[in-house]
C-alpha positions in Angstrom: 27.6 -28.6 -1.0 24.2 -29.3 0.4 24.5 -26.1 2.5 25.3 -24.1 -0.5 22.3 -25.6 -2.4 20.3 -24.9 0.6 21.4 -21.0 0.7 20.6 -20.8 -3.0 17.2 -22.1 -2.5 16.4 -20.0 0.4 17.7 -17.0 -1.6 15.4 -17.9 -4.5 12.3 -18.3 -1.9 13.3 -14.7 -0.5 13.0 -13.1 -4.0 9.5 -14.9 -4.7 8.2 -13.7 -1.1 9.6 -10.2 -0.8 9.6 -8.8 -4.4 5.9 -8.8 -4.4 5.4 -7.4 -1.0 8.2 -4.6 -1.6 6.3 -3.8 -5.0 2.9 -3.8 -3.3 3.8 -1.6 -0.4 5.7 0.9 -2.9 2.7 1.2 -5.1 0.7 1.7 -2.2 2.6 4.3 -0.8 2.6 6.0 -4.2 -1.2 6.6 -4.0 -1.7 6.9 -0.2 1.2 9.8 -0.2 -0.1 11.4 -3.2 -1.7 14.9 -2.7 -2.9 14.8 -6.5 -4.8 11.6 -5.9 -6.6 12.9 -2.8 -7.7 16.1 -4.7 -8.8 14.1 -7.4 -10.7 11.8 -5.4 -12.3 15.0 -3.6 -13.7 16.3 -6.5 -15.1 12.9 -7.6 -16.9 12.3 -4.1 -18.0 16.2 -3.5 -16.0 16.3 -0.4 -15.8 20.0 -0.3 -19.8 20.2 0.0 -19.9 17.2 2.5 -17.2 18.9 4.7 -18.2 22.4 4.0 -14.4 23.2 4.1 -13.0 25.3 1.4 -10.6 23.9 -1.2 -7.6 25.9 -0.1 -8.2 24.5 3.5 -8.5 21.0 2.6 -5.2 21.4 0.7 -3.7 22.3 3.9 -5.5 19.4 5.6 -4.3 17.0 2.9 -0.6 18.3 3.4 -0.9 17.7 7.1 -2.2 14.1 6.7 0.6 13.3 4.1 3.2 14.7 6.4 1.9 12.9 9.4 1.6 9.5 7.6 5.4 10.1 6.5 6.1 10.5 10.1 7.3 14.1 9.5 4.7 15.6 11.7 3.8 14.6 15.4 0.0 15.3 15.4 -3.1 16.1 13.3 -4.1 19.3 15.1 -5.5 21.4 12.4 -8.1 24.3 12.5 -9.8 25.7 9.2 -12.9 27.9 8.9 -16.3 26.3 8.6 -19.2 28.7 8.5 -17.0 31.5 9.3 -15.7 30.0 12.7 -12.5 28.6 13.4 -13.1 24.7 13.8 -10.8 21.8 14.6 -11.1 19.4 11.7 -10.7 16.1 13.4 -12.3 15.0 16.6 -10.5 13.0 19.2 -11.8 9.4 17.9 -10.5 10.6 14.5 -7.0 11.4 15.7 -6.9 8.1 18.0 -7.7 6.3 14.9 -5.2 8.0 12.9 -2.5 7.3 15.4 -3.2 3.4 14.6 -3.0 4.2 10.8 0.3 5.8 11.5 1.8 2.8 13.3 0.5 0.5 10.4 2.5 2.8 8.1 5.5 2.8 10.0 5.3 -0.9 10.2 5.1 -1.2 6.5 8.1 1.3 6.1 10.1 -1.1 8.2 8.9 -4.0 6.1 9.8 -2.4 2.8 13.2 -1.8 4.0 13.8 -5.1 5.2 12.6 -6.6 2.0 14.7 -4.3 -0.1 17.7 -5.5 2.1 16.8 -9.2 1.8 16.4 -8.8 -2.1 19.6 -7.3 -2.6 21.3 -9.8 -0.4 19.5 -12.6 -2.2 20.4 -11.5 -5.6 24.2 -11.1 -4.7 24.4 -14.6 -3.2 22.8 -16.0 -6.6 25.0 -13.9 -8.7 28.1 -14.4 -6.7 27.7 -18.0 -5.6 26.1 -20.1 -8.4 27.3 -21.1 -12.0 24.2 -20.1 -13.6 22.9 -17.1 -11.5 20.6 -16.0 -14.2 18.6 -19.0 -14.7 18.0 -19.3 -11.0 17.2 -15.5 -10.8 15.0 -15.7 -13.8 13.1 -18.9 -12.5 12.4 -17.1 -9.0 11.1 -14.0 -10.8 8.8 -16.3 -12.6 7.4 -18.0 -9.5 7.1 -14.7 -8.0 5.1 -13.4 -10.7 2.8 -16.6 -11.2 2.3 -16.8 -7.2 1.5 -13.3 -6.7 -0.7 -12.8 -9.5 -2.7 -15.8 -8.8 -3.3 -14.7 -5.1 -4.2 -11.0 -6.4 -6.5 -12.3 -8.9 -8.4 -14.4 -6.4 -8.2 -11.5 -3.8 -9.6 -9.1 -6.3 -12.6 -11.2 -7.3 -13.3 -11.6 -3.6 -13.3 -7.7 -3.1 -15.3 -7.1 -6.1 -18.2 -9.2 -4.9 -18.6 -7.0 -1.8 -15.8 -4.6 -1.1 -17.5 -3.4 2.2 -17.2 -6.6 3.7 -13.6 -7.3 2.8 -12.6 -3.4 3.9 -14.4 -4.4 7.3 -12.4 -7.6 7.8 -9.2 -5.8 6.9 -9.8 -3.2 9.8 -10.6 -6.1 12.2 -7.3 -7.9 11.4 -5.3 -4.9 11.5 -6.8 -2.8 14.0 -7.2 -3.9 18.0 -10.0 -1.6 18.6 -13.4 0.0 16.8 -11.8 3.6 16.5 -12.0 3.1 12.6 -15.9 3.0 12.9 -16.9 6.5 12.3 -20.0 8.8 11.7 -20.2 9.8 8.3 -22.6 12.6 9.4 -20.4 14.2 12.1 -16.9 12.8 11.3 -14.8 14.7 9.0 -12.2 11.9 8.4 -14.9 9.6 6.9 -16.4 12.4 5.1 -13.1 13.0 3.3 -12.3 9.6 2.8 -15.5 7.9 2.0 -15.6 4.0 1.0 -15.4 4.8 -2.8 -11.9 6.5 -2.0 -10.5 3.3 -0.6 -12.2 1.2 -3.4 -10.4 3.7 -5.8 -6.9 3.2 -4.4 -7.2 -0.6 -4.2 -8.2 -0.8 -7.8 -5.2 1.4 -8.6 -2.9 -0.4 -6.9 -4.0 -4.0 -7.8 -4.0 -2.8 -11.7 -0.3 -1.5 -11.3 0.8 -4.5 -9.2 -0.7 -7.0 -11.7 0.6 -5.0 -14.6 4.3 -4.9 -13.3 4.4 -8.5 -12.0 3.0 -9.7 -15.3 5.7 -7.9 -17.2 8.1 -9.4 -14.8 6.9 -12.9 -15.3 6.9 -12.4 -19.3 10.1 -11.0 -19.5 11.8 -13.5 -17.1 10.2 -16.4 -19.0 11.6 -15.0 -22.5 15.1 -14.6 -20.7 15.2 -18.0 -19.3 14.3 -19.6 -22.4 17.1 -17.9 -24.2 19.6 -19.1 -21.7 18.5 -22.6 -22.3 
């Protein structure tokens, strides 16, 4: 009996942990791999003027980057016309940094798949093994919502105070080198993706995440009350 209760508690804990993680990664991928989002940001930050690359060529560059991050392309070797000359878009330092970025994305894909598997398994355990599965599930969802929203609100406030500082912390934590430090005067990667681009994507991802988790929390609270 104690072992069964322990399994149920662990299953509830897994839902609390992995539901927010899977949701966050899914929303992040929805923007980071969305060509239309890139093109809107290019217009907003005057990327065509900054890079001196024509729109149709930047479209090809974005397609290449997205395929690369999806692991459907092995490299970022691409040439475009700049001032009438065939020019390689990314230098060696930029390409090496994107290798690190791709590794991070691949870890994210793996974590997402593992998380989905654990969530499915946890829901099955609670549905098949307990007398009151829905009460336990709704309680888990409530706590997943409360904990993730509390953390995200705190994180969002910190980021709003000084986005560049926490953007730097992120790179120092997740990258083991300084290849991410690029020159905005010469490196086209940072000309294409300025700081504002990353701030916009963070705001959109956080907004969607908080909205969905808030809905899950309210819905679960309401359904749990009806069970009682």
